[in-house]
C-alpha positions in Angstrom: 103.9 85.3 104.1 101.0 86.5 106.3 98.1 88.7 105.2 96.3 90.7 107.9 93.1 92.5 107.0 92.0 95.6 108.9 88.3 94.6 109.3 86.0 97.4 110.3 82.9 95.3 110.8 81.7 91.7 111.2 80.9 91.6 107.4 84.5 92.8 106.6 85.8 90.1 108.9 83.8 87.4 107.1 85.0 88.8 103.7 88.6 88.6 105.0 88.2 84.9 105.9 86.4 84.1 102.6 89.3 85.7 100.7 91.9 83.6 102.5 93.5 86.1 104.9 95.4 84.8 107.8 94.4 87.3 110.5 92.2 90.3 111.1 92.8 93.4 113.1 89.2 94.0 114.1 88.3 97.7 114.6 85.7 100.4 114.2 85.8 103.9 112.7 88.3 103.6 109.9 87.8 107.4 109.3 89.5 108.0 112.7 92.3 105.5 111.9 90.5 102.7 113.8 89.1 102.5 117.3 88.1 99.6 119.6 85.2 97.5 118.2 82.2 96.6 120.4 82.3 93.6 122.7 79.6 92.0 120.6 81.6 92.2 117.4 84.7 90.8 119.1 82.8 87.9 120.7 81.0 87.0 117.4 84.3 86.9 115.4 86.1 84.8 118.0 83.2 82.3 118.1 82.4 82.1 114.4 85.6 82.7 112.4 88.6 80.4 111.8 91.2 83.0 111.1 93.1 84.8 113.9 91.2 87.7 115.6 93.2 90.6 117.0 91.0 93.5 118.2 92.4 97.0 118.1 92.4 98.5 121.5 92.2 102.3 121.0 89.5 104.2 123.0 89.3 107.2 120.6 90.7 108.8 117.5 93.4 111.4 117.6 96.7 111.1 119.4 98.0 108.2 121.5 98.4 110.2 124.7 95.7 108.9 127.1 94.1 110.1 130.3 94.0 107.9 133.4 90.3 107.1 132.7 91.1 106.1 129.1 94.0 103.9 130.2 91.6 102.1 132.6 89.3 101.4 129.7 92.2 100.1 127.6 93.1 97.6 130.4 89.5 96.6 130.8 89.1 96.0 127.1 92.3 93.9 127.0 91.1 91.8 130.0 87.8 91.1 128.1 89.7 90.0 124.9 91.8 87.7 127.0 88.8 86.3 128.8 86.9 85.3 125.6 90.0 83.8 123.8 91.2 86.4 121.3 94.4 85.4 119.5 96.0 88.7 120.5 95.3 92.5 120.7 96.8 95.5 119.0 97.5 98.8 120.8 100.1 101.5 121.4 100.7 104.5 123.7 103.1 107.4 123.6 104.3 110.0 126.1 104.0 113.8 125.6 107.5 113.9 124.1 106.7 111.4 121.4 108.5 108.5 123.1 106.9 105.1 123.7 105.1 105.1 127.1 107.1 102.2 128.6 105.5 102.3 132.0 101.9 101.9 130.7 102.9 99.5 127.9 104.6 97.2 130.5 101.2 97.2 132.3 99.5 96.3 129.1 101.8 93.4 128.4 101.3 92.1 132.0 97.5 92.5 131.8 97.4 90.7 128.4 99.7 87.8 129.3 99.9 85.1 128.0 97.9 86.7 125.1 100.4 88.4 122.7 100.3 92.1 122.0 101.1 94.0 118.8 102.0 97.7 118.6 100.1 99.7 116.1 100.9 102.8 114.1 101.3 104.9 117.2 104.9 103.8 116.4 104.8 106.0 113.2 104.0 109.0 115.3 107.0 108.5 117.7 109.9 110.8 117.8 112.6 108.3 116.8 111.6 105.0 115.0 114.9 103.2 115.7 114.8 103.9 119.4 111.1 103.2 119.6 111.7 99.8 117.9 114.2 98.8 120.6 111.9 99.8 123.4 109.0 97.9 121.9 111.1 94.8 121.5 112.3 95.0 125.1 108.7 95.4 126.4 107.7 92.2 124.8 105.5 93.2 121.9 105.4 90.6 119.1 104.8 92.8 116.0 104.7 96.4 114.9 102.3 97.8 112.3 104.1 100.6 110.5 104.2 102.7 107.4 107.8 103.5 108.1 106.8 106.8 109.6 105.4 108.1 106.3 102.0 108.7 104.9 101.8 105.2 103.5 103.9 102.0 103.3 105.0 102.6 99.7 106.3 106.1 100.6 108.1 104.7 103.6 109.5 101.6 101.8 113.2 102.5 102.5 112.5 103.1 106.2 110.6 99.8 106.4 113.6 98.1 104.9 115.9 99.5 107.6 113.4 98.6 110.3 113.2 95.0 109.1 117.0 94.8 109.1 117.2 96.3 112.6 114.5 94.0 114.0 116.1 90.8 112.7 114.2 87.9 114.1 113.4 89.7 117.4 110.0 91.1 116.3 107.8 91.2 113.2 107.7 94.4 111.2 104.4 94.6 109.3 104.1 97.2 106.5 100.6 98.8 106.4 98.8 101.9 105.1 98.0 102.0 101.4 99.1 98.4 100.7 97.3 97.1 97.7 97.6 94.8 94.7 99.6 97.3 92.8 102.4 97.8 95.3 102.4 94.7 97.5 105.0 92.8 95.5 107.4 95.7 95.5 106.9 96.4 99.2 107.5 92.7 100.0 110.6 92.4 97.8 112.3 95.7 98.9 111.6 95.5 102.6 112.0 91.8 103.2 108.9 91.8 105.4 106.7 88.7 105.7 103.6 90.2 107.3 101.4 92.7 105.5 98.4 94.8 106.6 95.6 96.3 104.5 91.9 97.0 104.5 91.3 95.6 100.9 88.1 97.6 101.1 85.5 98.8 98.6 82.5 101.2 98.8 79.3 99.3 99.3 76.0 100.9 98.3 73.1 100.7 100.6 70.2 98.4 99.8 67.7 100.8 101.3 64.8 101.6 99.0 63.5 104.6 100.9 66.2 107.3 101.2 65.8 110.6 103.1 68.4 112.7 101.3 67.7 115.8 103.4 68.8 114.4 106.8 72.3 113.7 107.9 73.5 111.3 110.6 77.1 112.6 110.7 79.3 114.8 108.5 77.2 116.9 106.1 79.4 115.9 103.2 79.1 112.2 104.0 77.1 109.8 101.9 74.6 108.2 104.3 73.8 105.4 101.8 77.2 103.8 101.3 79.9 102.4 103.5 83.3 100.9 103.4 83.7 97.1 103.6 86.5 94.6 102.9 86.2 93.1 99.5 86.6 89.3 99.1 88.0 89.6 95.6 90.6 92.1 96.7 91.7 89.9 99.6 91.9 86.9 97.2 94.1 88.8 94.8 96.5 89.8 97.6 96.7 86.3 98.9 97.6 85.1 95.3 100.4 87.7 95.1 101.9 86.6 98.3 101.8 82.9 97.2 104.3 83.8 94.4 106.9 85.0 96.9 
């Protein structure tokens, strides 16, 4: 049983390791569903952590249909991750019709080799999950992060079960999105999956003593003096649940 933490910062990555996670998907901008973290963050995690580091390679939020310039950036980021010794990377691309972009994905696999590549939740936005699964397997991806095409993994539990059965031992199907201590055991038992993905996050209050409450750095509704971060205790609890399986 493998627990992967979606770590949105260096501090979240440290918390994931302290809690006993096996792997992190290192990213930025959780509010956008995750984007590529900085080179500095990736390098620090590779050099200072013991658990596996798999950066998310996604140049922006929104859909998974990328321009030529964006695709060039994706390949450059992958090359950097390979150069500094990442355990793998996570990415995914679709065509306009919602099918897996096989041509570009093949280029990604080639660029990353021998570093393994996982396919992220772009899979959930594809037009046909069963057909997309076969294409992703044939391309050479090693894992798919998926909610079963639903809003969260618990809602997609039956689809996840079918995907695990279809995949067999050809690729790892990793349930993710809304996985927590209250539903992890059920998701694991129903789907038969052995890899699980979650942020295990909490809201952290700022330690700033001076606070300018009238200025905003981003969304006017956002709290500028709190942020989301992986919680060590939540990771530990998830690890203990998986040990029982």
